C-alpha positions as CSV (number, residue, x, y, z in Angstrom):
1,M,155.4,68.9,-196.7
2,A,152.7,67.3,-195.3
3,K,154.8,64.6,-192.9
4,K,155.2,65.8,-188.9
5,T,159.0,64.6,-188.4
6,K,159.9,64.6,-184.2
7,Y,163.4,65.2,-185.1
8,L,163.7,67.6,-188.8
9,N,162.4,70.6,-190.0
10,V,162.1,70.3,-193.6
11,R,161.0,72.8,-195.9
12,E,160.7,73.8,-199.4
13,I,163.3,76.7,-200.8
14,Q,164.7,76.8,-204.5
15,N,165.0,74.4,-206.6
16,A,165.8,72.0,-203.7
17,Y,164.5,70.4,-199.7
18,E,166.3,72.3,-197.0
19,I,166.6,69.6,-194.2
20,V,167.7,70.3,-190.3
21,I,168.3,68.1,-187.8
22,L,167.1,69.7,-185.0
23,S,168.0,66.7,-182.7
24,K,171.2,66.9,-180.8
25,Q,172.7,63.5,-180.9
26,V,172.1,60.5,-183.1
27,H,170.5,57.6,-182.8
28,A,168.2,55.8,-183.5
29,E,165.0,57.1,-183.6
30,M,166.7,60.6,-185.0
31,E,168.6,58.1,-188.3
32,E,164.6,55.8,-189.7
33,E,163.0,59.4,-189.3
34,L,166.1,60.9,-191.1
35,D,165.6,58.2,-194.0
36,S,162.4,58.5,-194.4
37,V,162.6,61.7,-194.9
38,M,165.6,61.4,-197.7
39,H,163.5,59.1,-199.4
40,M,160.1,60.3,-199.9
41,L,162.0,63.5,-201.2
42,F,164.8,61.3,-203.9
43,F,161.4,59.5,-205.1
44,Q,159.2,61.6,-204.2
45,T,160.1,65.1,-205.8
46,R,162.9,65.6,-208.3
47,S,164.6,68.6,-206.5
48,H,167.6,69.0,-204.6
49,I,168.2,68.0,-200.6
50,Q,169.8,70.9,-198.7
51,L,171.1,68.9,-195.5
52,D,171.8,71.1,-192.5
53,L,173.7,69.7,-189.7
54,S,174.9,72.1,-187.3
55,N,172.9,70.5,-184.7
56,L,175.1,67.5,-184.3
57,P,178.6,67.9,-182.8
58,Y,179.5,64.4,-184.1
59,L,178.6,62.7,-187.0
60,P,179.4,58.8,-187.1
61,I,180.5,57.1,-189.6
62,T,177.5,54.9,-190.3
63,L,175.6,58.0,-190.8
64,L,178.0,59.6,-193.5
65,T,177.8,56.1,-195.1
66,K,174.6,56.8,-195.9
67,L,175.0,60.4,-196.2
68,L,177.6,59.8,-199.0
69,N,175.2,56.8,-200.1
70,M,172.2,59.1,-201.3
71,A,174.2,61.7,-202.8
72,R,175.2,58.8,-204.7
73,D,172.4,58.6,-205.7
74,L,170.7,61.9,-205.8
75,R,173.6,61.9,-208.5
76,L,172.5,59.6,-210.7
77,K,169.8,61.9,-211.5
78,K,171.4,64.3,-212.2
79,R,170.6,66.3,-208.8
80,V,173.0,67.1,-205.1
81,M,173.0,67.0,-201.9
82,V,174.2,70.2,-200.0
83,L,176.2,69.7,-196.8
84,N,175.5,72.9,-194.1
85,G,176.7,72.8,-190.8
86,L,180.1,69.5,-191.5
87,N,182.3,69.4,-188.3
88,R,185.0,69.7,-188.9
89,S,186.5,66.0,-188.9
90,S,183.7,64.5,-190.7
91,Y,185.0,66.8,-193.3
92,H,188.5,65.8,-193.1
93,Y,187.6,62.0,-193.5
94,L,185.4,63.6,-197.5
95,K,188.4,65.8,-198.6
96,R,191.2,62.2,-197.9
97,F,189.1,60.2,-199.6
98,G,188.0,62.1,-202.2
99,L,184.4,62.5,-202.1
100,V,184.1,66.7,-201.3
101,R,182.7,67.4,-204.7
102,L,179.8,64.6,-203.7
103,V,178.1,66.7,-201.3
104,F,179.3,70.2,-201.9
105,P,179.8,71.6,-199.0
106,S,179.1,75.5,-199.4
107,E,182.3,77.8,-199.1
108,A,181.8,78.8,-195.6
109,I,181.7,75.4,-194.3
110,L,185.6,75.0,-196.6
111,R,186.5,78.6,-195.0
112,E,185.4,76.6,-191.5
113,S,187.2,73.8,-192.4
114,H,190.5,75.6,-193.4
115,R,190.5,78.1,-190.5
116,D,194.1,77.7,-188.6
117,P,193.6,75.9,-185.3
118,R,195.1,78.7,-183.0
119,G,192.7,81.6,-184.4
């Protein structure tokens, strides 16, 4: 991928593109860059998308909604989005509304989300 990014690290992995968000917070420039990269990958490739959110301590509902819409669009094209590093509150939101299968969080994320908070 030739596009230079400021807030993201994008690389091709086996049958997918991995996007790592380098920013520690969500702001307009980062969201714009993420939108641009994800739409480019959607229209110019046939690959799955794996998104690493582990650097973000909080995922605003507006960004989560954008990711869910992209995941739905990918699903219609027989592709998937995998979310890694999803925070606990976002996972519980997805679980409550039955959206977990739409974004395929990895098994490690599922185990982390089900761990007893007391230890």
